[in-house]
N, C-alpha and C positions, 0 to 999 in steps of 0.2 A: 212204742209209738213215735209217730214222725214228729219231727221237730218243727218243720214249717212245710209250707203248701198246702194241699189239699188234704183235711184231715178226715173228711168223711169216708169211712171204709168202703162202703159201697161205690162211691162216686171214684175214690182212688182206684180201687180194683177194676172198674169198668174202664177207665182211661187207659190203663196198662194193657188192657188187651185190645186195643183199637190198633188198625193198620192203615196202611196208606190207601187213600180213597173213601174210607169209613166216614159215613155222616153222623155228625151229631146235633141233634136239635135242640137248643136253648131255647125254652117259652115261658111265656106268662100263665098265669093260673086259668085262663081263658081258653088257651089253644087247645083243640080236642087231642087228646093222646091216643097215636095210634095204636092199634094192636101189633105185636110182632117185637119190634125193638125194646130192648132192656131200659127199664125206666128209673131214674134215681129222683124221687121227688123230696126236693130241698125245702118246698113251701111249708111255713110256719105259722103265719099270720098275713093278712093282706100287707104287701108291700116288704114282705120279709121271707127270705134274703131277696134283695133287689135284683133286676134284671144286670144292672150294672156291675154290682159286685160278684155275681155269679160268672157273667162272661169274662170280667177281668180275672178271675181266678183260674179259669178254663184256658184263657190265653196265655196265661202264665206258664200252664202246664204242657200245651198242646202245640204242634206245629200246623199251622192251617195255611192250606193252599187256595182255597176259595170259600164264598160265602154267599148264601142266598136268602133274600128277606123279602116280604112282602111290600110291594112299592106304595102300600097306603100308609106306611109306617112314616113316610116323609112328610105328611101332610098332618096325621093324625097323632103324631107322636115324635115330635123334633127331637125331643131328647134323647130317646132310643135311637133315632136315625142318626144323630151325632156319634153316637157309640159304634156304631156300625162303618161310620165313613172311611175309617184306616184300613177296613179288613181287606186283604187281598182278594183279586179277582171278583169282585163284590157285583152281584147281578140280582136286579129286582124283578118279581113275577108278581102275579095277581095273589092275594091271600088265600084264594080257592087252590091256585096251582102249588103254593108254599105248603097247604096242608096234605095234597097228593102227594108231592115229595117227600114229606115227612115220613111216610109209611115206608120207606126205604131207608131210614136212618139206621144206625146200629145200636145208637144210644139216644133216650131223650132225658134231659136234664130239665126239669119243672121248678122255676122259681116262684117266689111268693109274690112277683110282680103283679099288679092290679093296673096298670095302664094298657090300653089297647096297643096291638101290633109289636108288643114287645118281645119279638120271636126272631131267630136267624138258624138257619142250617149251615153248619161248619162242615167243610171239607178237609179231613186229616191230610197232611202231608208228611214227609219224613225229613230228619234232621240233617241228612247229607246230601 
């Protein structure tokens, strides 16, 4: 058993399979999950685990070279927007565009977050 880091075996395995440029959608319970990408559903009850907890855990494990979020997050969910502020090459699109882009993700990680627009599409980088 792993001593630290992400212990969920499905998520740890999925992260190990990611390569440069692959997309990872981290989403709240309201975001439609696209057909196609591998899905790791961590939602337990409303709010658990939170978007902040899951995003923080993923950022500790991944190299991220870019991110895309719905521009609506800035007004509708300032707490989630603040979590995204330090992501590299962050760009904002409409929520509709984010849903369309998420279809190209390789992995979807569903959190228990129940606040609106707590979603981000991360683009994997490389560590060298």
